[in-house]
C-alpha positions in Angstrom: 4.7 40.5 -30.6 6.1 43.9 -29.9 6.5 46.5 -32.6 8.9 49.5 -33.0 7.7 52.8 -34.4 9.1 56.3 -34.6 8.8 58.0 -31.3 6.2 60.8 -30.9 6.0 63.7 -28.6 3.2 62.0 -26.6 5.5 59.0 -26.0 8.3 61.3 -24.8 5.9 63.1 -22.4 4.7 59.8 -21.1 8.3 58.7 -20.3 8.7 61.7 -18.1 6.0 60.4 -15.8 7.6 57.0 -15.2 8.6 56.2 -11.7 10.6 53.1 -10.9 10.9 51.4 -7.5 14.2 51.1 -5.6 16.9 50.4 -6.6 15.8 51.2 -10.2 14.6 54.7 -9.2 18.0 55.7 -10.6 16.3 55.6 -14.0 13.5 57.9 -13.0 13.3 61.0 -15.2 14.6 64.2 -13.8 12.0 66.3 -11.9 13.7 69.6 -12.5 11.0 71.5 -14.4 12.8 71.1 -17.8 10.2 68.8 -19.4 10.3 70.6 -22.7 14.1 70.1 -22.8 13.8 66.4 -22.2 11.0 65.9 -24.7 13.2 67.7 -27.3 16.0 65.2 -26.5 13.8 62.2 -27.2 12.8 63.8 -30.5 16.3 64.6 -31.8 16.9 62.6 -34.9 20.6 61.9 -34.1 19.6 60.0 -31.0 17.3 57.7 -33.1 14.7 57.1 -30.4 11.9 54.7 -31.1 8.7 53.7 -29.3 7.9 50.1 -28.5 4.3 49.1 -28.6 2.6 45.9 -27.4 0.2 43.8 -29.4 -2.7 46.2 -28.6 -0.7 49.3 -29.5 0.1 50.3 -25.9 3.3 52.2 -25.4 5.5 50.0 -23.2 9.0 51.2 -23.8 11.6 53.0 -25.9 15.0 52.4 -27.5 17.7 54.5 -29.0 20.6 53.8 -31.3 23.9 55.6 -31.3 25.4 58.2 -29.0 22.5 58.3 -26.6 23.4 54.8 -25.4 26.8 56.0 -24.2 27.6 57.2 -20.7 30.3 59.8 -19.8 33.5 58.1 -18.9 33.2 55.0 -20.9 35.6 53.9 -23.7 33.6 53.8 -26.9 36.6 53.8 -29.3 35.7 50.3 -30.6 33.3 50.5 -33.5 29.8 49.3 -32.5 26.2 50.4 -32.5 25.2 51.6 -29.0 21.7 50.7 -27.9 19.8 52.5 -25.1 16.4 51.3 -23.8 13.8 51.6 -21.2 10.7 49.7 -20.3 7.6 51.1 -18.7 8.0 50.4 -14.9 4.8 48.4 -14.5 6.1 46.0 -17.2 9.5 45.3 -15.6 10.0 42.2 -13.6 7.0 40.4 -15.3 8.9 38.2 -17.8 8.7 40.6 -20.8 12.4 41.4 -20.9 13.6 38.8 -23.3 10.8 39.4 -25.8 11.3 43.2 -25.4 15.0 43.1 -25.9 14.8 40.5 -28.8 12.5 43.0 -30.6 15.0 45.8 -30.1 18.0 43.8 -31.2 16.3 42.4 -34.2 15.2 45.9 -35.3 18.8 47.3 -34.8 20.3 44.6 -36.9 17.7 45.0 -39.7 17.9 48.8 -39.7 21.5 49.5 -39.1 23.3 46.3 -40.1 26.1 46.8 -37.5 29.1 44.5 -37.1 28.8 44.7 -33.3 26.2 46.0 -30.9 27.0 47.5 -27.5 25.1 48.2 -24.2 26.1 50.2 -21.2 24.5 49.1 -18.0 24.7 50.3 -14.4 26.4 47.5 -12.5 23.7 47.4 -9.8 21.2 46.4 -12.5 22.0 42.7 -12.4 18.6 41.8 -13.9 19.5 43.6 -17.1 23.1 42.2 -17.2 21.8 38.7 -16.8 19.3 39.3 -19.7 22.0 40.7 -22.0 24.5 38.0 -21.3 21.8 35.4 -22.1 21.7 37.1 -25.6 25.4 36.5 -26.0 26.7 39.9 -24.9 30.2 39.8 -23.3 31.8 42.1 -20.8 34.1 44.6 -22.5 35.0 47.1 -19.8 33.9 48.7 -16.6 34.1 52.4 -15.5 32.7 54.9 -13.0 30.8 58.0 -14.2 32.5 60.7 -12.1 29.5 63.0 -12.3 27.4 60.7 -10.2 29.8 58.0 -8.9 27.8 55.2 -10.6 29.6 52.1 -11.8 28.9 50.9 -15.3 29.8 47.9 -17.4 30.0 47.9 -21.2 28.8 44.8 -22.9 29.3 43.9 -26.6 28.1 41.4 -29.1 29.9 40.8 -32.4 27.5 40.0 -35.2 29.9 40.0 -38.2 30.6 36.6 -39.6 33.9 36.1 -41.2 
């Protein structure tokens, strides 16, 4: 069972050391010497970052709720709770994804009680899209972030009944 707790500075600093293999290296933290800036971003309350811990208390990932889950160029006019997330590189590809995401989704529904939840995913990340679709997320739209020429897909899941 994974647990979600408030993110701490030590978690944010740890995230800045993560290095993903190709093609997921796209998610590697910037190495531009602005570590303090990035740590501050993780700790900003309006981004609602949280740390995800495994059964033994090891920090294995993070999630955010709200504007941090959005990418420049996407159409976010429809009301929904945006979820952003990342898993420690050495945990990816080992079968933890469904349990990891289920923990995040369950937490989001309990804490924020949204009518819909939304994810924005780089289209090359087929592994993530397959996982989210298995949870009932449906394609909403596609766009390209002009700042880096990366294609994204926005997925949504309606939770409201009635």
